[in-house]
C-alpha positions as CSV (number, residue, x, y, z in Angstrom):
1,X,0.1,-0.3,0.0
2,X,1.4,3.3,-1.2
3,X,2.1,6.1,1.4
4,X,-1.0,8.3,0.2
5,X,-3.4,5.8,-1.1
6,X,-5.8,6.5,1.7
7,X,-5.3,10.1,1.0
8,X,-6.3,9.5,-2.8
9,X,-9.3,6.9,-1.7
10,X,-10.8,10.2,0.7
11,X,-10.3,12.6,-2.9
12,X,-13.0,9.7,-4.5
13,X,-15.4,10.0,-2.0
14,X,-18.1,13.2,-1.5
15,X,-17.3,15.5,1.4
16,X,-21.4,15.3,2.5
17,X,-22.7,11.7,1.7
18,X,-19.5,10.0,2.7
19,X,-18.4,12.1,5.4
20,X,-18.9,9.3,8.1
21,X,-16.5,7.3,5.7
22,X,-14.2,10.2,5.4
23,X,-14.0,11.0,9.2
24,X,-13.3,7.2,9.9
25,X,-10.2,6.5,7.5
26,X,-8.8,9.6,9.2
27,X,-9.4,9.1,12.3
28,X,-8.2,5.6,12.5
29,X,-5.8,5.1,8.8
30,X,-4.6,8.3,8.6
31,X,-4.0,10.2,12.2
32,X,-5.1,7.9,15.1
33,X,-2.9,9.6,17.4
34,X,-3.4,12.9,16.2
35,X,-6.4,13.2,16.3
36,X,-6.8,11.3,19.5
37,X,-4.6,14.2,21.0
38,X,-6.6,17.1,19.1
39,X,-9.8,16.2,20.9
40,X,-8.0,15.6,24.1
41,X,-7.3,19.2,23.4
42,X,-10.8,20.1,22.3
43,X,-12.8,18.6,25.4
44,X,-9.6,20.1,28.1
45,X,-10.2,23.6,26.5
46,X,-14.1,23.5,27.4
47,X,-13.1,23.4,30.8
48,X,-12.1,26.5,31.1
49,X,-16.0,27.6,30.2
50,X,-16.8,28.9,33.2
51,X,-20.7,27.2,33.1
52,X,-19.1,24.2,31.6
53,X,-15.8,23.7,34.2
54,X,-18.7,24.4,37.2
55,X,-21.0,21.6,35.7
56,X,-18.2,19.2,35.6
57,X,-16.9,20.2,38.9
58,X,-20.3,19.7,40.3
59,X,-20.6,15.8,39.3
60,X,-17.5,15.1,40.9
61,X,-17.3,12.4,37.7
62,X,-13.9,14.1,36.4
63,X,-12.2,14.5,39.9
64,X,-13.7,11.5,41.6
65,X,-13.5,8.9,39.0
66,X,-11.4,10.4,36.5
67,X,-10.4,6.9,34.8
68,X,-14.1,6.1,34.2
69,X,-15.4,9.5,32.7
70,X,-12.5,9.4,30.1
71,X,-13.4,6.0,29.1
72,X,-16.7,6.5,29.0
73,X,-16.7,9.8,26.5
74,X,-13.8,7.6,24.3
75,X,-16.0,4.8,23.9
76,X,-19.3,6.6,23.1
77,X,-18.1,8.7,20.7
78,X,-16.0,5.3,19.4
79,X,-19.1,3.7,19.1
80,X,-20.7,6.3,17.0
81,X,-17.8,6.7,15.0
82,X,-17.6,3.3,13.8
83,X,-20.8,2.3,14.0
84,X,-22.6,4.6,12.4
85,X,-26.0,7.0,13.5
86,X,-28.2,4.1,12.2
87,X,-29.8,1.7,14.5
88,X,-27.2,-0.5,16.5
89,X,-24.6,-0.1,18.5
90,X,-23.6,3.4,16.7
91,X,-27.2,5.0,17.8
92,X,-27.3,3.0,21.0
93,X,-24.1,5.0,22.0
94,X,-25.8,8.6,20.5
95,X,-28.7,8.0,23.3
96,X,-26.5,6.9,26.2
97,X,-25.1,10.3,25.6
98,X,-27.8,12.5,24.8
99,X,-30.0,10.8,28.2
100,X,-26.5,11.8,30.1
101,X,-26.5,15.5,28.8
102,X,-30.4,16.4,29.2
103,X,-29.8,15.3,32.8
104,X,-28.4,18.7,33.5
105,X,-29.2,22.3,32.7
106,X,-26.9,22.7,29.5
107,X,-27.0,26.0,27.0
108,X,-27.4,25.4,23.5
109,X,-24.6,28.1,23.1
110,X,-22.3,25.5,25.4
111,X,-23.5,22.9,23.2
112,X,-22.9,24.7,20.4
113,X,-19.3,25.9,21.5
114,X,-18.4,22.0,22.4
115,X,-19.4,20.9,19.1
116,X,-16.8,23.8,17.4
117,X,-14.3,22.8,19.6
118,X,-14.1,18.7,17.5
119,X,-14.5,20.6,14.6
120,X,-11.9,22.8,15.2
121,X,-8.7,21.4,17.3
122,X,-7.8,18.3,15.0
123,X,-7.5,20.7,11.9
124,X,-5.3,23.2,14.6
125,X,-3.4,20.2,15.2
126,X,-2.8,18.9,12.0
127,X,-2.2,22.1,10.0
128,X,-1.9,25.0,12.1
129,X,0.5,23.6,14.3
130,X,2.3,21.5,12.0
131,X,1.8,18.1,14.1
132,X,0.3,16.3,11.3
133,X,2.1,14.2,9.1
134,X,0.6,15.8,6.5
135,X,-2.4,18.4,6.3
136,X,-5.5,18.0,5.9
137,X,-6.9,19.2,2.3
138,X,-10.0,21.4,2.3
139,X,-12.0,18.5,1.1
140,X,-11.2,16.4,4.3
141,X,-11.8,19.5,6.4
142,X,-15.2,20.1,4.6
143,X,-15.8,16.3,5.3
144,X,-15.0,16.5,9.0
145,X,-17.6,20.1,9.7
146,X,-20.3,17.6,7.7
147,X,-19.7,15.1,10.3
148,X,-19.7,17.0,13.1
149,X,-22.7,18.8,11.9
150,X,-24.4,15.9,11.5
151,X,-24.0,14.5,15.1
152,X,-24.7,17.7,16.4
153,X,-28.2,17.4,14.5
154,X,-28.6,13.9,16.1
155,X,-27.6,15.5,19.8
156,X,-30.7,18.3,19.0
157,X,-28.2,21.4,19.2
158,X,-30.0,24.2,17.4
159,X,-28.6,26.6,14.8
160,X,-25.3,24.4,14.2
161,X,-22.9,26.4,11.6
162,X,-22.3,25.4,8.0
163,X,-18.9,25.3,7.3
164,X,-15.6,25.2,8.6
165,X,-14.7,28.8,9.1
166,X,-18.3,29.7,11.0
167,X,-17.0,26.9,14.1
168,X,-14.1,28.7,13.4
169,X,-15.6,32.0,14.4
170,X,-17.9,30.4,16.9
171,X,-14.7,28.7,19.2
172,X,-12.4,31.7,19.2
173,X,-15.0,34.4,19.8
174,X,-17.2,32.4,22.4
175,X,-13.8,31.5,24.2
176,X,-12.8,35.4,24.3
177,X,-15.8,36.1,26.0
178,X,-16.2,33.3,28.1
179,X,-12.8,31.9,29.5
180,X,-12.2,32.8,32.8
181,X,-10.9,31.1,35.9
182,X,-13.3,29.2,38.3
183,X,-12.6,26.5,41.1
184,X,-14.6,23.9,39.2
185,X,-12.8,24.0,36.2
186,X,-9.1,24.3,37.9
187,X,-10.7,21.0,40.0
188,X,-11.2,19.4,36.9
189,X,-8.3,20.4,34.4
190,X,-6.0,18.8,37.7
191,X,-7.7,15.6,37.4
192,X,-7.0,15.7,33.7
193,X,-3.6,16.4,33.5
194,X,-3.1,13.3,36.4
195,X,-4.9,10.9,34.5
196,X,-2.6,12.0,31.3
197,X,0.4,11.6,33.7
198,X,-0.6,8.3,34.6
199,X,-0.7,7.2,31.4
200,X,3.0,7.2,31.2
201,X,5.6,4.5,32.7
202,X,6.3,6.2,36.4
203,X,10.1,7.7,35.5
204,X,8.5,9.5,32.4
205,X,5.7,11.2,34.7
206,X,8.2,13.8,36.1
207,X,8.7,15.0,32.0
208,X,5.2,13.9,30.8
209,X,3.8,16.4,33.0
210,X,5.6,20.4,32.1
211,X,5.9,18.8,28.8
212,X,2.1,18.3,28.6
213,X,1.5,22.0,30.2
214,X,3.6,23.5,27.5
215,X,1.1,22.4,24.8
216,X,-1.8,24.7,26.2
217,X,-1.6,28.0,25.2
218,X,-1.9,31.5,27.2
219,X,-5.2,32.1,27.6
220,X,-6.1,28.2,29.2
221,X,-2.8,28.6,30.9
222,X,-4.7,31.8,32.6
223,X,-8.1,30.4,32.9
224,X,-6.4,27.5,34.8
225,X,-3.7,30.0,36.7
226,X,-0.9,27.7,36.1
227,X,2.7,29.2,35.9
228,X,3.6,29.8,32.4
229,X,5.9,27.0,31.1
230,X,9.3,27.7,30.4
231,X,10.5,28.9,26.8
232,X,12.5,25.3,27.1
233,X,9.2,23.6,27.2
234,X,7.5,25.9,24.9
235,X,10.4,24.7,22.6
236,X,10.5,21.4,23.4
237,X,7.3,19.9,23.1
238,X,6.7,21.8,19.4
239,X,10.3,20.2,18.2
240,X,9.4,16.8,19.5
241,X,5.6,17.0,17.7
242,X,7.5,17.8,14.7
243,X,10.3,15.8,14.7
244,X,7.3,12.7,15.0
245,X,5.7,14.1,12.6
246,X,8.8,14.0,10.0
247,X,9.5,10.4,11.4
248,X,5.7,9.1,10.1
249,X,5.4,10.5,7.2
250,X,8.5,8.0,6.5
251,X,6.4,4.9,8.1
252,X,4.1,2.7,5.9
253,X,0.6,3.7,5.7
254,X,-1.7,2.1,8.2
255,X,-3.7,-0.9,6.9
256,X,-5.8,-2.0,9.8
257,X,-7.8,0.6,11.9
258,X,-7.3,1.6,15.4
259,X,-10.4,2.6,16.5
260,X,-10.0,4.5,20.0
261,X,-11.7,1.2,22.1
262,X,-8.1,-0.5,21.2
263,X,-6.6,1.7,23.8
264,X,-4.7,0.4,26.6
265,X,-5.2,4.0,28.2
266,X,-9.2,2.2,29.0
267,X,-8.9,0.7,31.9
268,X,-13.0,0.0,32.8
269,X,-14.0,-2.2,31.1
270,X,-12.1,-5.0,31.1
271,X,-14.4,-8.0,29.9
272,X,-16.6,-5.5,27.6
273,X,-18.8,-3.0,27.7
274,X,-22.7,-2.3,25.9
275,X,-23.1,1.8,25.2
276,X,-25.9,1.7,27.0
277,X,-25.2,0.3,30.2
278,X,-21.8,3.3,30.4
279,X,-21.8,6.8,32.1
280,X,-23.5,8.3,34.8
281,X,-27.1,7.9,35.4
282,X,-28.7,11.0,37.7
283,X,-31.9,11.0,38.8
284,X,-34.2,11.0,36.4
285,X,-32.7,9.2,33.2
286,X,-33.4,5.7,32.9
287,X,-31.6,3.1,34.2
288,X,-31.6,-0.7,31.8
289,X,-34.1,-2.9,33.8
290,X,-31.5,-5.8,34.6
291,X,-28.3,-3.6,35.1
292,X,-27.1,-3.6,39.4
293,X,-26.5,0.2,40.0
294,X,-24.2,1.6,42.5
295,X,-24.6,5.5,44.0
296,X,-22.2,8.1,43.3
297,X,-22.2,10.2,47.3
298,X,-20.8,13.1,46.3
299,X,-23.9,13.9,43.6
300,X,-26.8,11.1,43.7
301,X,-25.8,9.6,40.4
302,X,-25.8,5.5,39.8
303,X,-23.1,4.6,37.2
304,X,-22.7,0.7,36.5
305,X,-21.7,-1.8,39.4
306,X,-19.2,-3.8,38.9
307,X,-19.1,-6.5,36.3
308,X,-22.5,-4.8,34.8
309,X,-21.5,-3.2,31.6
310,X,-22.4,-6.4,30.0
311,X,-25.7,-7.6,30.0
312,X,-26.4,-11.3,31.5
313,X,-27.7,-13.3,28.6
314,X,-29.9,-16.5,30.5
315,X,-30.4,-19.1,27.3
316,X,-34.1,-19.5,26.1
317,X,-35.6,-23.0,27.7
318,X,-34.9,-25.8,25.6
319,X,-32.0,-24.2,23.9
320,X,-28.6,-25.8,23.5
321,X,-26.6,-23.3,26.3
322,X,-23.6,-20.9,23.8
323,X,-20.8,-19.2,25.1
324,X,-21.3,-15.5,25.9
325,X,-19.5,-13.3,23.5
326,X,-18.8,-9.5,25.5
327,X,-19.2,-6.4,23.3
328,X,-15.8,-4.6,22.9
């Protein structure tokens, strides 16, 4: 397989009608690691918006169950991408996400902003920062924009922007107007950073922490009231990621997809999961009738009890028992 074969395949597809297929190729073949990092930074930015950071702080999901919250977010978004918006796991994941969101008072403006970060940050990471082994084309950017517009419609978000330029303007203007320090946002930021650091071996962690903070831009540093990263770490982080991009460019293209669910950083469901059985079940949120839950004392929300992420399957009477295959 040639290095630019996936790119050429994408350019034979329609940016609107085939947007799901294009985003799958970009996210699992062309740029799996890069887009994972970019979307992580996208979510991270939202903590600096007071209405979002304070809400996440109050739920204590990010501070007391950080690994689970990380895993639930990654797996739900993975299933939507992998299986699409039609009936099946993709729609189950979408419904689960909407159930959780609708249990809280979240404004349409905040929804629009969060969606804009998902559209804009991968393009900035790959193109503007120069961390991609190649740049996204306008065709690919349009397809990604169309995919997230589709996701926004399925989430019931109103007044979703139509173009990448409109999403970029929305994100930048919303951050300029709303970014501010809150105790909740800072607490969620600290917990997320510690989780990211914990993904690496112990001997690397003293280096990972300043390296990660050096990737945060000035508005984020101010909003979280972190010390300004040194020029050394700013330059080192930028150089390391640009060098990585040059190395990846010379590697063979990926021939098997790398889905987010394959990441070793996802640790909460070693026996598999079903998308309608993960996440939180705040008061008033429907719980699968056969699923045992336990309460998060700080919030009153219910979460799946250990071992409940996969439904029990009892063989029908007079039918031979067959081994259960957990969902993965």
